[in-house]
C-alpha positions in Angstrom: -21.4 10.4 3.0 -22.3 12.4 6.1 -23.6 10.4 9.1 -21.9 7.2 8.2 -18.7 5.8 9.8 -16.3 4.8 8.4 -17.0 7.1 5.4 -18.5 5.4 2.4 -16.8 5.8 -1.0 -19.0 6.5 -4.0 -18.7 7.3 -7.6 -21.2 10.0 -8.9 -22.3 10.3 -12.4 -20.8 13.3 -14.2 -24.1 14.9 -14.9 -27.6 14.6 -13.5 -30.4 12.9 -15.4 -33.1 15.4 -16.3 -36.7 14.8 -15.1 -39.2 15.0 -17.9 -41.6 17.9 -17.6 -39.7 19.2 -14.5 -37.3 21.9 -15.8 -34.4 22.5 -13.5 -34.9 19.2 -11.7 -32.6 16.2 -12.1 -31.5 12.9 -10.5 -27.9 12.1 -9.7 -26.9 8.5 -10.0 -24.1 7.2 -7.8 -22.3 3.8 -7.7 -21.2 2.5 -4.3 -18.8 -0.4 -4.8 -18.2 -3.1 -2.2 -16.4 -1.4 0.6 -13.1 -2.6 2.0 -13.9 -0.7 5.2 -17.1 -2.5 5.9 -19.1 -2.7 8.1 -20.5 0.9 8.2 -22.6 2.4 11.0 -25.2 5.1 10.6 -24.7 8.0 13.1 -27.8 10.1 12.5 -31.6 10.0 12.7 -33.7 7.1 13.8 -31.2 4.5 12.5 -28.3 5.9 14.7 -26.0 3.1 15.9 -27.2 0.5 13.4 -25.1 -1.4 10.7 -26.6 -2.1 7.3 -25.7 -4.4 4.4 -26.9 -4.4 0.8 -29.6 -7.0 0.1 -31.1 -8.3 -3.1 -32.4 -5.6 -5.3 -30.0 -3.0 -3.8 -32.1 -2.5 -0.6 -30.3 -1.8 2.7 -31.2 -4.2 5.5 -30.0 -4.1 9.1 -27.1 -6.5 10.0 -27.3 -8.8 13.0 -24.7 -8.9 15.7 -22.9 -11.9 14.3 -22.6 -10.4 10.8 -21.2 -7.2 12.3 -18.7 -9.2 14.4 -17.5 -11.3 11.3 -17.1 -8.2 9.2 -15.1 -6.3 11.9 -12.8 -9.3 12.3 -12.3 -9.4 8.5 -11.5 -5.7 8.4 -9.0 -6.1 11.3 -7.3 -8.9 9.4 -6.9 -6.6 6.3 -5.4 -3.9 8.4 -3.1 -6.3 10.1 -1.7 -7.3 6.7 -1.5 -3.6 5.7 0.7 -3.1 8.8 2.9 -6.0 7.8 3.2 -4.5 4.3 4.3 -1.2 5.8 6.8 -2.9 8.1 8.3 -4.6 5.0 8.8 -1.2 3.4 10.4 0.1 6.6 12.6 -2.9 6.7 13.9 -2.3 3.2 14.9 1.2 4.1 16.6 0.0 7.3 18.6 -2.5 5.2 19.6 0.3 2.7 21.0 2.4 5.6 22.9 -0.6 7.0 24.5 -1.3 3.7 25.4 2.4 3.1 26.9 2.6 6.5 29.6 0.2 5.3 31.7 2.9 3.7 33.7 3.0 1.6 32.8 -0.6 0.5 29.0 -0.9 0.6 29.3 -3.5 -2.2 30.9 -6.0 0.1 27.7 -6.5 2.2 26.0 -9.9 2.6 22.6 -8.2 3.0 20.0 -9.1 0.4 16.4 -7.9 0.0 13.8 -10.6 0.6 10.6 -9.9 -1.4 8.9 -13.3 -1.1 6.0 -12.0 1.0 5.6 -8.6 -0.6 3.3 -9.3 -3.5 1.1 -11.6 -1.4 0.6 -8.8 1.1 -0.3 -6.3 -1.6 -2.9 -8.8 -3.0 -4.3 -9.2 0.5 -4.8 -5.4 1.1 -5.5 -4.3 -2.5 -9.1 -3.4 -1.6 -7.9 -0.9 1.0 -5.6 0.9 -1.5 -6.5 3.7 -3.9 -7.4 2.2 -7.2 -5.3 4.6 -9.1 -3.2 2.7 -11.6 -0.1 4.9 -11.2 -0.3 4.4 -7.4 -0.5 0.6 -7.8 2.3 0.6 -10.4 4.6 2.5 -8.0 3.8 0.1 -5.2 4.6 -2.9 -7.4 7.9 -1.4 -8.5 9.2 -1.9 -5.0 9.7 -5.7 -5.1 11.0 -5.5 -8.7 13.6 -2.9 -7.8 14.5 -4.7 -4.6 15.2 -7.8 -6.5 17.3 -5.8 -9.0 19.3 -4.3 -6.1 20.0 -7.7 -4.7 21.2 -8.9 -8.1 23.5 -5.9 -8.3 24.9 -6.7 -4.8 25.4 -10.3 -5.8 27.3 -9.3 -8.9 29.5 -7.0 -6.9 30.1 -9.8 -4.4 31.2 -12.2 -7.1 33.8 -9.6 -8.2 35.2 -9.7 -4.6 35.2 -13.5 -4.4 36.9 -13.9 -7.7 39.6 -11.4 -6.7 38.8 -9.0 -9.6 39.1 -6.0 -7.3 42.5 -7.0 -6.1 43.7 -7.3 -9.7 41.9 -4.1 -10.8 41.7 -1.7 -7.9 39.8 0.8 -10.0 36.8 -1.5 -9.8 36.5 -0.8 -6.0 35.5 2.8 -6.5 33.3 2.3 -9.5 31.5 -0.6 -8.0 31.0 1.2 -4.6 29.6 4.3 -6.5 27.2 2.2 -8.6 25.9 0.3 -5.5 25.5 3.5 -3.5 23.7 5.4 -6.2 21.3 2.5 -6.8 20.6 2.1 -3.1 19.8 5.8 -2.7 17.5 5.7 -5.7 15.7 2.6 -4.2 15.4 4.3 -0.8 13.8 7.3 -2.5 11.2 5.0 -4.2 10.3 3.2 -1.0 10.1 6.6 0.9 7.6 7.9 -1.7 5.4 4.7 -1.3 5.6 5.2 2.5 4.6 8.8 2.1 1.5 7.9 0.0 0.5 5.2 2.5 0.9 7.6 5.4 -1.2 10.2 3.6 -4.1 7.7 3.3 -3.8 5.7 6.5 -1.8 8.0 8.9 1.4 7.1 10.7 2.4 3.5 10.8 1.4 3.0 14.4 -2.1 4.3 13.8 -3.0 2.0 10.9 -6.6 0.7 11.3 -7.3 2.8 14.4 -9.8 5.1 12.9 
């Protein structure tokens, strides 16, 4: 919506409602869900510089300074957690590169992917994210695939500890290839999630600055 910052998201009805006895005239109905980017300020007209909230009956009423302060602090906290989520993703990619750097035996690494905080951060920032189901599914695949990668690395480590690779040297190459392939696939997944987040929120350092 023009004249409002940050921009307000709304869902328009697919077709206008016709006005009886007024051919060619109609009314568009829009739904404005609770905004994750609140509070919003009006930048135009006589209301310029004022913040509004939705009151009983759907009416807009001006917010007082304390309400504006509390909402801004709440928004900053959501963006802080979004930054932490993006740093988790960057950390996963850094770990992948560190493991792959251990050529030709990446499977011997002791690095594992810690996903204990990931889903909690997603839950905290879910209101900021596009509500597209495929987008959210892709994001939630990250901790699942990270855990799977850690299990694969653990299984490879067990082979090393048991001495299987000394007895069967052919296991070294096959295990290294399996680990490397899986790590590169996981890195591609995380890179795609990072790309989508950057598309919506800008580069990592600018999150929440708009």
